[in-house]
C-alpha positions as CSV (number, residue, x, y, z in Angstrom):
1,M,0.0,0.0,0.0
2,N,1.4,3.4,-0.9
3,K,0.7,6.8,0.6
4,N,-2.2,7.6,-1.8
5,E,-3.8,4.2,-1.2
6,L,-3.5,4.8,2.6
7,I,-5.1,8.2,2.2
8,E,-8.0,6.7,0.3
9,Q,-8.4,4.0,3.0
10,I,-8.4,6.6,5.8
11,A,-10.9,8.8,4.0
12,S,-13.2,5.9,3.4
13,S,-12.9,4.5,7.0
14,A,-13.4,7.9,8.7
15,D,-16.0,9.1,6.2
16,I,-13.9,12.3,5.5
17,S,-12.6,13.9,2.3
18,K,-9.3,12.7,0.8
19,A,-7.9,16.2,1.4
20,S,-8.8,16.0,5.1
21,A,-7.3,12.4,5.3
22,A,-4.1,13.6,3.6
23,K,-3.8,16.5,6.2
24,A,-4.4,14.0,9.0
25,L,-1.8,11.6,7.7
26,V,0.8,14.4,7.3
27,A,0.0,15.7,10.8
28,V,0.5,12.2,12.3
29,T,3.8,11.6,10.5
30,D,5.1,15.1,11.4
31,A,4.2,14.5,15.1
32,V,5.9,11.1,15.1
33,T,9.0,12.5,13.3
34,G,9.2,15.5,15.7
35,A,9.0,13.3,18.8
36,L,11.7,10.9,17.4
37,K,14.0,13.9,16.5
38,A,13.6,15.1,20.1
39,G,14.7,11.7,21.4
40,N,11.2,10.7,22.6
41,S,9.2,7.6,21.7
42,V,5.6,7.4,20.5
43,S,3.5,4.5,21.9
44,L,0.1,3.6,20.4
45,V,-1.4,1.0,22.6
46,G,-2.4,-2.1,20.7
47,F,-0.5,-0.9,17.6
48,G,3.2,-0.4,18.6
49,T,6.0,1.9,19.7
50,F,8.1,4.1,17.5
51,G,11.5,4.9,19.0
52,V,15.1,5.8,18.3
53,K,18.0,3.4,18.7
54,E,21.7,4.2,18.7
55,R,23.8,2.4,16.2
56,A,27.6,2.2,17.0
57,A,30.3,3.1,14.6
58,R,31.6,0.1,12.7
59,T,34.0,-1.0,9.9
60,G,32.4,-1.9,6.6
61,R,33.6,-2.9,3.2
62,N,33.3,-1.2,-0.1
63,P,31.7,-3.9,-2.3
64,Q,33.4,-2.6,-5.5
65,T,36.9,-2.3,-4.2
66,G,36.9,-4.5,-1.1
67,A,38.5,-1.6,0.9
68,S,37.6,-1.1,4.5
69,I,35.6,1.9,5.3
70,Q,34.5,3.5,8.6
71,I,30.7,3.8,9.0
72,A,29.8,6.5,11.5
73,A,27.6,6.0,14.5
74,A,24.0,7.0,13.9
75,R,20.6,7.3,15.5
76,V,18.1,5.1,13.6
77,P,14.3,5.0,13.9
78,S,12.8,1.7,15.1
79,F,9.3,0.2,15.5
80,K,8.2,-2.5,17.8
81,A,4.8,-4.0,17.0
82,G,2.3,-4.2,19.9
83,K,0.3,-7.3,20.8
84,G,-2.9,-6.1,19.0
85,L,-1.0,-5.6,15.7
86,K,0.8,-8.9,16.1
87,D,-2.5,-10.8,16.8
88,A,-4.2,-9.1,13.8
89,V,-1.4,-10.0,11.4
90,N,-1.3,-13.6,12.7
91,S,-5.1,-14.2,12.7
92,G,-5.0,-14.2,9.0
């Protein structure tokens, strides 16, 4: 499902216009992004938790030359699915 399909699904489920659904989706993604940038997590009970993890610096390899390269440490977004989402996916 892509962004446009998600917007259509939200509009249909919430009985709102596609424009309103698009604004709502942008607002949610902006809110989650802002919280993660600030180092906070976002928990949606039954759905899951968005968070930030620290990835340590490491040595990698350039696949073209085989040379060693240093990969810098980074903060990476993460998502841990909640029980409700896991159960919904597995109920099939």
